[in-house]
Every structure is written in C-alpha cells, then in structure tokens.
C-alpha positions as CSV (number, residue, x, y, z in Angstrom):
1,X,4.1,-13.4,17.0
2,X,4.9,-9.8,17.9
3,X,1.5,-8.6,16.7
4,X,-0.6,-11.1,18.5
5,X,-3.9,-9.5,19.7
6,X,-3.6,-6.6,17.2
7,X,-5.9,-5.8,14.4
8,X,-4.7,-4.7,11.0
9,X,-6.5,-3.2,8.0
10,X,-4.8,-3.6,4.6
11,X,-6.4,-1.8,1.6
12,X,-5.9,-3.2,-1.9
13,X,-5.1,-6.6,-0.4
14,X,-6.8,-8.9,-2.8
15,X,-3.6,-9.6,-4.7
16,X,0.0,-8.5,-5.3
17,X,1.9,-6.4,-2.8
18,X,-1.2,-5.8,-0.7
19,X,-1.7,-9.6,-0.3
20,X,2.0,-9.9,0.7
21,X,1.5,-7.2,3.4
22,X,-1.6,-9.1,4.7
23,X,0.2,-12.4,4.9
24,X,3.2,-10.9,6.6
25,X,1.0,-9.3,9.3
26,X,-0.9,-12.6,9.8
27,X,2.4,-14.4,10.2
28,X,3.3,-12.0,12.9
29,X,0.1,-12.8,14.8
30,X,-2.3,-10.0,13.8
31,X,-5.9,-10.4,12.8
32,X,-6.1,-9.0,9.3
33,X,-9.0,-7.2,7.5
34,X,-8.6,-7.6,3.7
35,X,-10.0,-4.6,1.8
36,X,-10.3,-4.4,-1.9
37,X,-12.7,-2.9,-4.5
38,X,-12.8,-6.5,-5.8
39,X,-11.8,-9.3,-3.3
40,X,-11.3,-11.7,-6.3
41,X,-9.0,-9.4,-8.1
42,X,-6.2,-12.0,-8.1
43,X,-8.1,-13.8,-10.8
44,X,-7.8,-10.9,-13.2
45,X,-4.0,-11.1,-13.2
46,X,-3.7,-14.9,-12.9
47,X,-2.1,-14.6,-9.4
48,X,-2.1,-18.0,-7.7
49,X,-3.4,-18.2,-4.1
50,X,-2.7,-21.0,-1.6
51,X,-6.4,-21.1,-0.6
52,X,-9.7,-20.0,-2.2
53,X,-9.3,-16.4,-1.0
54,X,-6.8,-14.2,0.7
55,X,-8.9,-14.3,3.8
56,X,-8.6,-18.0,3.8
57,X,-4.9,-17.7,3.4
58,X,-4.7,-15.5,6.4
59,X,-6.9,-17.8,8.5
60,X,-4.7,-20.7,7.6
61,X,-1.9,-18.9,9.5
62,X,-3.9,-19.2,12.7
63,X,-5.5,-15.7,13.0
64,X,-8.8,-14.2,12.3
65,X,-9.7,-12.4,9.0
66,X,-12.5,-10.5,7.4
67,X,-13.0,-9.4,3.8
68,X,-14.6,-6.1,3.0
69,X,-15.2,-4.8,-0.5
70,X,-15.1,-1.1,-0.4
71,X,-13.9,1.7,-2.6
72,X,-11.4,3.8,-0.7
73,X,-12.2,6.8,-3.0
74,X,-15.6,7.0,-1.3
75,X,-15.3,8.5,2.2
76,X,-18.7,7.2,3.3
77,X,-17.7,3.7,2.2
78,X,-14.4,4.0,4.1
79,X,-16.2,5.2,7.3
80,X,-18.6,2.3,7.0
81,X,-15.8,-0.1,6.6
82,X,-14.1,1.0,9.8
83,X,-17.3,0.9,11.7
84,X,-17.7,-2.7,10.5
85,X,-14.1,-3.5,11.6
86,X,-14.7,-2.0,15.0
87,X,-17.9,-3.9,15.4
88,X,-16.2,-7.2,14.6
89,X,-12.8,-6.8,16.3
90,X,-13.2,-3.9,18.7
91,X,-10.0,-2.1,17.7
92,X,-7.7,-1.0,14.9
93,X,-4.0,-1.1,15.6
94,X,-2.5,-1.1,12.1
95,X,-3.5,0.5,8.8
96,X,-1.7,-0.2,5.6
97,X,-2.8,2.3,2.8
98,X,-1.8,0.1,-0.1
99,X,-4.7,0.7,-2.5
100,X,-3.7,2.9,-5.5
101,X,-2.3,2.9,-9.0
102,X,-2.5,5.1,-12.0
103,X,-5.9,5.9,-13.6
104,X,-6.5,6.8,-17.2
105,X,-4.6,6.4,-20.4
106,X,-0.8,6.1,-19.8
107,X,0.0,7.4,-23.3
108,X,-1.4,10.8,-22.4
109,X,0.0,11.1,-18.9
110,X,2.5,13.9,-19.7
111,X,2.7,16.8,-17.2
112,X,1.7,19.6,-19.6
113,X,-1.1,17.8,-21.3
114,X,-2.7,15.1,-19.0
115,X,-6.5,15.3,-19.0
116,X,-8.3,16.6,-16.0
117,X,-10.3,13.4,-15.6
118,X,-7.1,11.3,-15.4
119,X,-5.6,13.7,-12.9
120,X,-8.6,13.6,-10.6
121,X,-9.1,9.9,-10.9
122,X,-5.4,9.2,-10.0
123,X,-5.4,11.5,-7.1
124,X,-8.7,10.0,-5.8
125,X,-7.3,6.5,-6.0
126,X,-4.0,7.3,-4.3
127,X,-4.0,10.4,-2.2
128,X,-7.7,10.7,-1.3
129,X,-8.0,7.0,-0.5
130,X,-5.0,7.3,1.8
131,X,-6.4,10.4,3.5
132,X,-9.9,8.9,4.0
133,X,-8.6,5.7,5.5
134,X,-6.0,7.4,7.7
135,X,-8.7,9.8,9.1
136,X,-11.0,6.9,9.9
137,X,-8.3,4.8,11.5
138,X,-7.0,7.7,13.6
139,X,-10.2,7.9,15.6
140,X,-9.9,4.6,17.4
141,X,-6.1,4.8,17.4
142,X,-6.2,8.1,19.3
143,X,-8.6,6.6,21.8
144,X,-6.2,3.7,22.3
145,X,-3.2,6.0,22.3
146,X,-1.5,3.6,20.0
147,X,-1.3,2.8,16.3
148,X,0.8,2.3,13.2
149,X,-0.3,3.9,9.9
150,X,1.7,3.0,6.8
151,X,1.2,4.8,3.6
152,X,2.5,3.7,0.2
153,X,4.2,6.1,-2.2
154,X,6.6,5.2,-5.0
155,X,10.0,6.0,-6.4
156,X,7.9,7.9,-9.0
157,X,6.9,10.3,-6.2
158,X,10.5,11.1,-5.3
159,X,11.7,12.4,-8.6
160,X,10.6,13.6,-12.0
161,X,9.8,10.9,-14.6
162,X,11.6,11.0,-18.0
163,X,9.9,13.5,-20.3
164,X,7.3,14.2,-17.6
165,X,5.6,10.8,-18.2
166,X,3.2,9.4,-15.5
167,X,2.9,12.9,-14.1
168,X,-0.4,12.5,-12.4
169,X,0.8,9.3,-10.6
170,X,4.1,10.9,-9.7
171,X,2.4,14.0,-8.2
172,X,-0.2,11.9,-6.3
173,X,2.6,9.7,-4.8
174,X,4.7,12.8,-3.9
175,X,1.7,14.2,-2.1
176,X,1.4,11.0,-0.1
177,X,4.9,11.5,1.3
178,X,4.1,15.0,2.4
179,X,0.8,13.9,3.9
180,X,2.6,11.2,5.8
181,X,5.0,13.8,7.3
182,X,2.1,16.0,8.4
183,X,0.1,13.1,9.8
184,X,3.1,11.9,11.8
185,X,3.4,15.4,13.3
186,X,-0.2,15.5,14.4
187,X,-0.6,11.9,15.7
188,X,2.8,11.5,17.4
189,X,1.5,12.8,20.7
190,X,-1.1,10.0,20.7
191,X,1.5,7.3,20.4
192,X,0.7,6.7,16.7
193,X,3.6,6.3,14.3
194,X,3.1,7.1,10.6
195,X,5.6,6.1,8.0
196,X,5.8,5.5,4.2
197,X,7.1,2.8,1.9
198,X,8.3,3.9,-1.6
199,X,8.8,0.8,-3.9
200,X,10.4,0.9,-7.3
201,X,9.9,-2.0,-9.7
202,X,8.0,-4.8,-8.0
203,X,6.9,-7.9,-9.8
204,X,3.2,-7.9,-9.1
205,X,0.7,-9.4,-11.5
206,X,-0.5,-6.1,-12.7
207,X,2.9,-4.7,-13.3
208,X,3.9,-7.8,-15.2
209,X,0.8,-7.5,-17.4
210,X,1.3,-3.8,-18.0
211,X,5.0,-4.0,-18.8
212,X,5.3,-7.5,-20.2
213,X,7.8,-8.4,-17.6
214,X,7.3,-12.0,-18.5
215,X,9.7,-11.4,-21.3
216,X,13.2,-12.2,-20.1
217,X,14.9,-9.5,-22.2
218,X,12.6,-6.9,-20.7
219,X,13.4,-8.0,-17.2
220,X,17.2,-8.0,-17.9
221,X,17.0,-4.5,-19.4
222,X,15.2,-3.1,-16.4
223,X,17.5,-4.9,-13.9
224,X,20.5,-3.2,-15.4
225,X,19.4,0.1,-13.7
226,X,19.2,-1.6,-10.3
227,X,22.5,-2.1,-8.4
228,X,21.2,-5.2,-6.7
229,X,20.6,-6.7,-10.1
230,X,17.0,-7.8,-9.9
231,X,13.4,-6.6,-9.8
232,X,11.7,-6.5,-6.4
233,X,9.3,-9.1,-5.1
234,X,6.2,-8.2,-3.1
235,X,7.9,-9.9,-0.1
236,X,10.7,-7.3,-0.3
237,X,8.1,-4.6,0.6
238,X,6.5,-6.8,3.2
239,X,9.7,-7.1,5.1
240,X,10.0,-3.3,5.4
241,X,6.4,-3.2,6.5
242,X,7.3,-5.6,9.4
243,X,9.9,-3.1,10.5
244,X,7.4,-0.2,10.5
245,X,4.6,-2.1,12.4
246,X,6.7,-3.7,15.2
247,X,8.7,-2.4,18.1
248,X,11.8,-2.2,15.8
249,X,10.6,1.2,14.7
250,X,9.2,2.6,18.0
251,X,11.3,5.8,17.5
252,X,10.7,6.2,13.8
253,X,7.9,8.3,12.4
254,X,7.3,10.6,9.5
255,X,9.8,8.8,7.3
256,X,9.7,7.4,3.8
257,X,11.8,4.3,3.1
258,X,12.7,3.4,-0.5
259,X,12.4,-0.3,-1.5
260,X,14.2,-0.1,-4.8
261,X,17.3,-2.3,-4.8
262,X,19.4,0.9,-4.9
263,X,17.9,2.1,-8.2
264,X,18.9,5.7,-9.0
265,X,17.6,5.8,-12.6
266,X,14.0,4.9,-12.0
267,X,12.1,5.3,-15.2
C-alpha cells in the first residue's frame, strides 16, 4: 500500500492498458480517477471486467474511485475535469497520460502523403491531450511540491516505421518523449518526477481487433521479432508504472523506458 492516501488520474482508463494502470494503482492503495471519452469503451472491444465498471473494480480493491467522461483534446474539458477531481479529493499526486491512439485511415498514413486532417487529429489525441492534462496536473502538484507524471509514448516514437507507415502516430509519440524531457526539467525543482513508458506490441482489445491477433499464426509471426518470445500484456506496462510512481524511482526523471520484450525490429 505504498500509495495509500494518494490520488491518481488515469486517462483512457475505460479499458485495455489504461484499465491495467488504474487497477495497479488501486492495488497500491491510491484513490483512482478513471477518465475516458467513453467510460463504457470496454464493451466496444468485448473486454471483460470483473465488475460492472472499471470504477467498481477499483472500489472493490478498497479505495475510492470516480469516473469522469472528458475529451483530453479539449483544454477546457481537461481543466474542468481537474477542478472536479480537486473538489472531490483535494489533491492530485499521480497523472498517467494514457489516452491516445492513431486517428484517421491507416492505409494513407505514409510520411510524404498523410492528409492534414489525420495529422492534426492524431497529434490532438496524443500530444495535445498529454500537454493539456500535464499542465492542469502541474498546478496542484507544484503547490504540494510533490507529484508523479507519467506519459505514454510507443516504440513507434523511437524509430522510423517501415516505408514511413504510421508516420503521424510515430511523430506524435516521438514528440511526447521530448515533451517529457522538457517537463521533467521544469518541474524537477518542485519535487515532481516526469517519466515516459514506450510499449511495443501489447495485447489490448483494440490492438487485437485491428491486427487480428486472435489468429494464432499472426501472433506467432509477430512474436518471432521479440527476443522474449511473446506479445506484451497490459500488466507488463502496469508493472513499469509501479516503478515510476513509487519511491523506487525517486531519483529517476526525464526518462523513457521501453516495454517491448527486447524487440529491435518493431514494425
């Protein structure tokens, strides 16, 4: 219960990796605010919950929880969300910027030809959402002179994609890494650590649906590029989150940690 008495906000926590983050934080004793643009998004990808909602799952672990539907691309909505959190809990100790994902048609996501609307939509969903939430969380954290901000990039943000595919997503995730480094420099004197997680292939409901990972042959093919021999699970990312939000990482800030099973040919 290292986080007992602390309050965490996790964006995009209605399902998948975000849900795993929320449950890990709750298991460590934190009260957890579940943010998503749709708090019932698990239904869309047939993800099974152990209770009617993620908020209920968190409460079943013996801590408080609040669900807030808000679009992190909208600064006014983000500011209102944090005001609501402060009104309910009185503080914010941890922010996990998990909301993101690629926007637009993947078949036209090449670097030299991706449409402007897809570029802007992807940057809004990933980079701008991260910036808006981090700025809002930094206000109470600076007053407390303590906080942990976790951003979420991707292996795609750390290298070029084959043939320049997924270029808007890769660029947005690369920008998150740089923003993390700058934010860590600014907020360090206030006792706020800022770090980044960069997953590779993680078996969330959305990724299974997009890539047809339910097919055994497809999973085996992708796993051959991963030295540890398997695709990642949401809990693999949640374990790294635990490191970043507890005293284990007191002297770690501005870093990006890959959660990739050793993959060096991410594609």
